[in-house]
C-alpha positions as CSV (number, residue, x, y, z in Angstrom):
1,X,125.3,79.3,105.4
2,X,126.9,76.0,104.7
3,X,125.1,74.4,101.8
4,X,126.6,71.2,100.5
5,X,124.9,71.1,97.2
6,X,125.0,67.9,95.3
7,X,124.3,67.7,91.6
8,X,123.3,64.1,91.1
9,X,122.1,63.6,87.5
10,X,119.7,66.5,86.9
11,X,118.7,67.4,90.4
12,X,120.3,70.1,92.6
13,X,119.6,69.1,96.2
14,X,120.9,68.5,99.7
15,X,120.7,65.2,101.5
16,X,117.2,64.9,102.9
17,X,116.8,65.1,106.7
18,X,115.0,62.1,108.0
19,X,111.4,62.6,109.2
20,X,109.1,60.0,110.7
21,X,106.6,58.4,108.4
22,X,103.4,58.9,110.4
23,X,100.0,60.4,109.5
24,X,100.6,63.4,111.8
25,X,102.1,66.5,110.4
26,X,105.9,66.7,110.8
27,X,108.5,69.5,110.7
28,X,108.6,69.3,106.9
29,X,104.8,69.6,106.6
30,X,104.7,72.5,108.9
31,X,107.5,74.4,107.2
32,X,106.1,73.6,103.8
33,X,102.7,75.0,104.9
34,X,104.4,78.1,106.3
35,X,106.3,78.6,103.1
36,X,103.1,78.3,101.0
37,X,101.4,80.8,103.2
38,X,104.3,83.3,103.0
39,X,104.3,83.0,99.2
40,X,100.6,83.7,99.1
41,X,101.0,86.7,101.5
42,X,103.9,88.2,99.5
43,X,101.9,87.9,96.3
44,X,98.9,89.6,98.0
45,X,101.0,92.4,99.5
46,X,102.5,93.0,96.0
47,X,99.0,93.5,94.7
48,X,98.2,95.8,97.6
49,X,101.3,97.8,96.8
50,X,100.1,98.2,93.2
51,X,96.7,99.5,94.4
52,X,97.7,101.7,97.3
53,X,97.0,105.4,96.6
54,X,98.1,106.8,100.0
55,X,101.8,107.2,100.4
56,X,101.9,106.4,104.2
57,X,99.8,103.3,103.6
58,X,102.1,102.3,100.7
59,X,105.1,102.6,103.0
60,X,103.5,100.5,105.7
61,X,102.5,97.8,103.3
62,X,106.0,97.9,101.7
63,X,107.6,97.3,105.2
64,X,105.3,94.4,105.8
65,X,105.9,93.0,102.3
66,X,109.7,93.1,102.9
67,X,109.4,91.3,106.2
68,X,107.1,88.7,104.7
69,X,109.5,88.2,101.7
70,X,112.5,87.8,104.0
71,X,110.5,85.2,106.0
72,X,109.6,83.4,102.8
73,X,113.3,83.3,101.8
74,X,114.4,82.0,105.2
75,X,111.8,79.2,105.1
76,X,112.9,78.3,101.5
77,X,116.6,78.2,102.5
78,X,115.7,76.0,105.5
79,X,113.8,73.6,103.4
80,X,116.6,73.5,100.8
81,X,119.3,72.9,103.5
82,X,117.3,70.0,104.9
83,X,116.9,68.5,101.5
84,X,113.1,69.0,101.4
85,X,113.3,71.3,98.3
86,X,115.2,70.5,95.2
87,X,115.6,71.8,91.6
88,X,115.9,70.3,88.2
89,X,119.2,71.4,86.6
90,X,118.8,72.9,83.2
91,X,121.0,72.0,80.3
92,X,123.5,74.9,79.7
93,X,123.1,74.8,75.9
94,X,119.3,75.2,76.3
95,X,119.8,78.1,78.6
96,X,122.2,79.8,76.2
97,X,119.7,79.3,73.3
98,X,116.9,80.8,75.4
99,X,119.1,83.7,76.5
100,X,120.0,84.5,72.8
101,X,116.3,84.2,71.8
102,X,115.2,86.8,74.4
103,X,118.3,89.0,73.8
104,X,117.1,89.5,70.3
105,X,113.8,90.9,71.6
106,X,115.6,93.7,73.4
107,X,115.6,95.8,70.2
108,X,111.8,96.0,70.5
109,X,111.9,97.8,73.9
110,X,110.8,101.4,73.8
111,X,113.9,102.5,75.7
112,X,117.7,101.8,75.4
């Protein structure tokens, strides 16, 4: 996968693919809708996995969950590559502070 990531200021993004500005749904709208649907489905399958009491049913749902999760990831990657999905970069010092804060909580875990 050839991702030419650009960090401009505080955004991590790719150059946006041009789409027509019309009231009709375009490729970005369709893919965004599919991504939202896959996110919802993987969340729902996760809940179903937690509630499944029959091993064979659990295995079937897990297989479907894995396929749905992979589809969600592929859609996310496609949107990111086309510049339709971006992130705010976080300050390294703030990340280190947060990491140290939560690292201190590890002594409260009931296991080593």
